N, C-alpha and C positions, 0 to 999 in steps of 0.2 A: 208657708209664707205668712208673715204677720200682717195684720191689717193696720194701716196707719190711721190714727185719729184725725178727724177733720176739724181743725181749728180755724177760726177766722183770722187769728193772729199767726203770722209766720215767724220763723226763726230770725229773720232780718229785723224784726221789731224789738227783739230782746237785746239789752246791752250786754257787752262782753263781761262775764263774771270772772274775777280774779280770786285765787286762793289768798290766804293771809300772807304767805311767803311771796307770792307774785305781786300783791298789792304793796307790801313793804319795799320790795325791790323797785317797783314803779315810782314810789314816792321817795326813794332813796333814804329809807328809815330802816332800822333793825326790826326784825319781827317782834322782839320783846317791847320795843317802843310802841309799835302799832297795837299790840295786845294791851299794853298799859293804857293807851288813849281810849281804846274800846271799853275797857273796864271803868274808866272814869267818865265815860260819856262825852268825851271831847274830840273823838276821832271822827273819821268819815262814816257816812251811812253804810250799813252792812246788812246782809241777809243771812238767815240761818236756814240750812237745809238739814234737818235732824240736828246732829251735833256739829256739823261742818259750817264754817263761816266763809262767806263770799262777799266780795266788794264789787259793785257795778263800776266799771271804769269811769263813766261820766260823773259819778258821785265823788270819786277820788279827785278828779280834776276840779270840780266845784269846791270841794273842801280845801284844796290847795290854793285856789284863787281867793277864797275867803280869808286866808291867812297871809295876805300880802301886806307888806309894810313899806312906807316911804323912808322911815328912819327908825331908830330903836324905840321911839316913843309914840310914833304916829302911824296908826293903821290906815291903810288906803280905804276910802269909802267905796261901797258898792255903787257903781254907776248904772246898774241895770234896773 
């Protein structure tokens, strides 16, 4: 039997982490577009676990909300 580590922080405190493929699907982008945005530094916040990349779901939503436009030339201001 393995001994569980006793952390003050429970699993419910952690955001859902999506793989690059899952995040691209969630944002309705291609994986290559999301990869390109990440390389340029203009994509959503991500985490690296070794060589693997994960996106916290709340950060995907925030990134999408920051890219809201009222017209082709007018970005919606953040009201928060």
